[in-house]
MIKE-820484 format. One record per residue (C-alpha): residue in three letters; x, y, z. Coordinates in nm, 2 decimals. Each point is the difference from the previous one (the first is absolute). Layout:
% residues N
<r><aa>ALA</aa><u>X</u><v>Y</v><w>Z</w></r>
...
***
This chain:
% residues 116
<r><aa>MET</aa><u>0.47</u><v>-2.44</v><w>-2.53</w></r>
<r><aa>LEU</aa><u>0.29</u><v>0.23</v><w>-0.08</w></r>
<r><aa>ASN</aa><u>0.22</u><v>-0.31</v><w>-0.06</w></r>
<r><aa>SER</aa><u>-0.26</u><v>-0.13</v><w>-0.25</w></r>
<r><aa>VAL</aa><u>0.00</u><v>0.33</v><w>-0.18</w></r>
<r><aa>MET</aa><u>0.38</u><v>-0.01</v><w>-0.03</w></r>
<r><aa>SER</aa><u>-0.01</u><v>-0.35</v><w>-0.13</w></r>
<r><aa>ILE</aa><u>-0.22</u><v>0.10</v><w>-0.30</w></r>
<r><aa>THR</aa><u>0.16</u><v>0.34</v><w>-0.07</w></r>
<r><aa>ARG</aa><u>0.24</u><v>0.00</v><w>-0.29</w></r>
<r><aa>ALA</aa><u>0.37</u><v>0.08</v><w>0.05</w></r>
<r><aa>GLY</aa><u>0.05</u><v>0.37</v><w>0.03</w></r>
<r><aa>GLY</aa><u>-0.36</u><v>0.05</v><w>0.08</w></r>
<r><aa>ARG</aa><u>-0.14</u><v>0.25</v><w>0.25</w></r>
<r><aa>LEU</aa><u>-0.22</u><v>-0.08</v><w>0.30</w></r>
<r><aa>GLY</aa><u>-0.23</u><v>0.26</v><w>0.16</w></r>
<r><aa>ILE</aa><u>-0.08</u><v>-0.10</v><w>0.36</w></r>
<r><aa>PRO</aa><u>-0.28</u><v>0.22</v><w>0.12</w></r>
<r><aa>GLY</aa><u>-0.18</u><v>-0.07</v><w>0.32</w></r>
<r><aa>LEU</aa><u>0.04</u><v>0.00</v><w>0.37</w></r>
<r><aa>TYR</aa><u>0.30</u><v>-0.17</v><w>0.15</w></r>
<r><aa>VAL</aa><u>0.03</u><v>0.08</v><w>0.37</w></r>
<r><aa>THR</aa><u>0.32</u><v>0.01</v><w>0.19</w></r>
<r><aa>GLY</aa><u>-0.14</u><v>-0.24</v><w>0.25</w></r>
<r><aa>ASP</aa><u>-0.31</u><v>-0.15</v><w>0.13</w></r>
<r><aa>PRO</aa><u>0.02</u><v>-0.11</v><w>0.37</w></r>
<r><aa>GLY</aa><u>-0.33</u><v>-0.20</v><w>-0.04</w></r>
<r><aa>ALA</aa><u>0.11</u><v>-0.20</v><w>-0.30</w></r>
<r><aa>ALA</aa><u>0.01</u><v>-0.38</v><w>0.02</w></r>
<r><aa>ASP</aa><u>0.33</u><v>-0.03</v><w>-0.20</w></r>
<r><aa>PRO</aa><u>0.32</u><v>0.11</v><w>0.19</w></r>
<r><aa>ASP</aa><u>0.13</u><v>0.16</v><w>-0.31</w></r>
<r><aa>ALA</aa><u>-0.31</u><v>0.21</v><w>-0.05</w></r>
<r><aa>LYS</aa><u>0.02</u><v>0.11</v><w>0.36</w></r>
<r><aa>GLU</aa><u>0.32</u><v>0.19</v><w>-0.09</w></r>
<r><aa>GLY</aa><u>-0.10</u><v>0.10</v><w>-0.35</w></r>
<r><aa>THR</aa><u>0.23</u><v>-0.25</v><w>-0.18</w></r>
<r><aa>LEU</aa><u>-0.11</u><v>-0.11</v><w>-0.35</w></r>
<r><aa>LYS</aa><u>0.14</u><v>-0.33</v><w>-0.15</w></r>
<r><aa>VAL</aa><u>0.09</u><v>0.14</v><w>-0.34</w></r>
<r><aa>ARG</aa><u>0.24</u><v>-0.19</v><w>-0.23</w></r>
<r><aa>LEU</aa><u>0.22</u><v>0.30</v><w>-0.06</w></r>
<r><aa>GLY</aa><u>0.25</u><v>-0.22</v><w>-0.18</w></r>
<r><aa>LEU</aa><u>-0.25</u><v>-0.09</v><w>-0.26</w></r>
<r><aa>GLY</aa><u>-0.07</u><v>0.37</v><w>-0.07</w></r>
<r><aa>TRP</aa><u>0.37</u><v>0.06</v><w>-0.01</w></r>
<r><aa>ALA</aa><u>0.07</u><v>-0.28</v><w>-0.24</w></r>
<r><aa>LYS</aa><u>-0.27</u><v>0.12</v><w>-0.23</w></r>
<r><aa>SER</aa><u>0.10</u><v>0.37</v><w>0.03</w></r>
<r><aa>HIS</aa><u>-0.34</u><v>0.11</v><w>0.12</w></r>
<r><aa>SER</aa><u>-0.07</u><v>0.36</v><w>0.09</w></r>
<r><aa>PHE</aa><u>-0.23</u><v>0.05</v><w>0.30</w></r>
<r><aa>THR</aa><u>-0.22</u><v>0.30</v><w>0.07</w></r>
<r><aa>THR</aa><u>-0.18</u><v>0.03</v><w>0.32</w></r>
<r><aa>GLY</aa><u>-0.24</u><v>0.25</v><w>0.16</w></r>
<r><aa>GLN</aa><u>-0.36</u><v>0.09</v><w>0.01</w></r>
<r><aa>CYS</aa><u>-0.23</u><v>-0.02</v><w>-0.30</w></r>
<r><aa>PRO</aa><u>-0.05</u><v>0.33</v><w>-0.18</w></r>
<r><aa>VAL</aa><u>-0.36</u><v>0.03</v><w>0.12</w></r>
<r><aa>LEU</aa><u>-0.04</u><v>0.37</v><w>-0.10</w></r>
<r><aa>LYS</aa><u>0.07</u><v>-0.10</v><w>-0.36</w></r>
<r><aa>TYR</aa><u>-0.33</u><v>-0.20</v><w>0.00</w></r>
<r><aa>ASN</aa><u>-0.20</u><v>0.21</v><w>0.25</w></r>
<r><aa>ARG</aa><u>-0.21</u><v>0.21</v><w>-0.24</w></r>
<r><aa>ARG</aa><u>-0.09</u><v>-0.30</v><w>-0.23</w></r>
<r><aa>LEU</aa><u>-0.10</u><v>-0.21</v><w>0.30</w></r>
<r><aa>MET</aa><u>-0.20</u><v>0.28</v><w>0.15</w></r>
<r><aa>MET</aa><u>-0.19</u><v>0.05</v><w>-0.33</w></r>
<r><aa>SER</aa><u>-0.06</u><v>-0.38</v><w>-0.02</w></r>
<r><aa>ILE</aa><u>-0.15</u><v>0.00</v><w>0.35</w></r>
<r><aa>LEU</aa><u>-0.21</u><v>0.31</v><w>-0.06</w></r>
<r><aa>HIS</aa><u>-0.14</u><v>-0.15</v><w>-0.32</w></r>
<r><aa>GLY</aa><u>-0.08</u><v>-0.34</v><w>0.15</w></r>
<r><aa>LYS</aa><u>0.27</u><v>-0.19</v><w>-0.19</w></r>
<r><aa>ALA</aa><u>0.21</u><v>-0.10</v><w>0.30</w></r>
<r><aa>GLN</aa><u>-0.17</u><v>-0.15</v><w>0.30</w></r>
<r><aa>ILE</aa><u>0.28</u><v>0.04</v><w>0.25</w></r>
<r><aa>ALA</aa><u>-0.19</u><v>-0.09</v><w>0.32</w></r>
<r><aa>LYS</aa><u>-0.11</u><v>-0.32</v><w>-0.17</w></r>
<r><aa>ALA</aa><u>0.35</u><v>-0.08</v><w>-0.13</w></r>
<r><aa>VAL</aa><u>0.15</u><v>0.03</v><w>0.35</w></r>
<r><aa>ASN</aa><u>-0.29</u><v>-0.17</v><w>0.17</w></r>
<r><aa>ALA</aa><u>-0.08</u><v>0.31</v><w>0.21</w></r>
<r><aa>THR</aa><u>-0.21</u><v>-0.08</v><w>0.31</w></r>
<r><aa>VAL</aa><u>-0.16</u><v>0.29</v><w>0.19</w></r>
<r><aa>ILE</aa><u>-0.01</u><v>-0.06</v><w>0.37</w></r>
<r><aa>PRO</aa><u>-0.10</u><v>0.22</v><w>0.29</w></r>
<r><aa>LEU</aa><u>0.26</u><v>0.15</v><w>0.23</w></r>
<r><aa>ASP</aa><u>-0.09</u><v>-0.24</v><w>0.28</w></r>
<r><aa>ASP</aa><u>0.11</u><v>-0.29</v><w>-0.23</w></r>
<r><aa>ALA</aa><u>0.34</u><v>0.15</v><w>-0.07</w></r>
<r><aa>PRO</aa><u>0.19</u><v>-0.23</v><w>0.23</w></r>
<r><aa>ARG</aa><u>-0.15</u><v>-0.30</v><w>-0.17</w></r>
<r><aa>GLY</aa><u>0.08</u><v>0.14</v><w>-0.34</w></r>
<r><aa>TYR</aa><u>0.36</u><v>0.06</v><w>0.09</w></r>
<r><aa>GLN</aa><u>0.03</u><v>-0.35</v><w>0.14</w></r>
<r><aa>GLU</aa><u>-0.15</u><v>-0.16</v><w>-0.31</w></r>
<r><aa>PHE</aa><u>0.22</u><v>0.21</v><w>-0.22</w></r>
<r><aa>ASP</aa><u>0.31</u><v>-0.10</v><w>0.20</w></r>
<r><aa>GLN</aa><u>-0.10</u><v>-0.36</v><w>-0.05</w></r>
<r><aa>GLY</aa><u>0.00</u><v>0.04</v><w>-0.37</w></r>
<r><aa>ALA</aa><u>-0.37</u><v>0.08</v><w>-0.09</w></r>
<r><aa>ALA</aa><u>-0.02</u><v>0.07</v><w>-0.37</w></r>
<r><aa>ARG</aa><u>-0.19</u><v>0.33</v><w>0.05</w></r>
<r><aa>LYS</aa><u>0.05</u><v>0.36</v><w>0.08</w></r>
<r><aa>TYR</aa><u>-0.20</u><v>0.15</v><w>0.29</w></r>
<r><aa>VAL</aa><u>-0.16</u><v>0.34</v><w>-0.02</w></r>
<r><aa>LEU</aa><u>-0.09</u><v>0.15</v><w>0.34</w></r>
<r><aa>ASP</aa><u>-0.33</u><v>0.18</v><w>0.01</w></r>
<r><aa>PRO</aa><u>-0.03</u><v>0.15</v><w>0.35</w></r>
<r><aa>HIS</aa><u>-0.33</u><v>0.18</v><w>-0.07</w></r>
<r><aa>GLY</aa><u>-0.18</u><v>-0.27</v><w>-0.22</w></r>
<r><aa>MET</aa><u>-0.01</u><v>0.24</v><w>-0.30</w></r>
<r><aa>ILE</aa><u>0.14</u><v>-0.23</v><w>-0.27</w></r>
<r><aa>SER</aa><u>-0.24</u><v>-0.22</v><w>-0.18</w></r>
<r><aa>ALA</aa><u>0.14</u><v>-0.35</v><w>-0.04</w></r>
***
């Protein structure tokens, strides 16, 4: 993905790379991912004089607006992330499904107090 972004970015352009890039993932299928190696065409970025900025997204910048959107019913976060409420007893299954790539977020409800 980053290589594609570099391909379409103009010479002298800047690329912001927010997200999560781990230093290694022992459970990864790809040997490079196991040690946290990314296949980035650094030569392309060099040749086009790209500037790279990395780090976490500035979430606090958007926190208040997002909170107000949620409170006023304009943003349905649980729906957007496919939140699924499960009892605590189902937590092992939820973790297993998530690890296998389930496109949902699990919310543990140990006391059965969250209405689905």
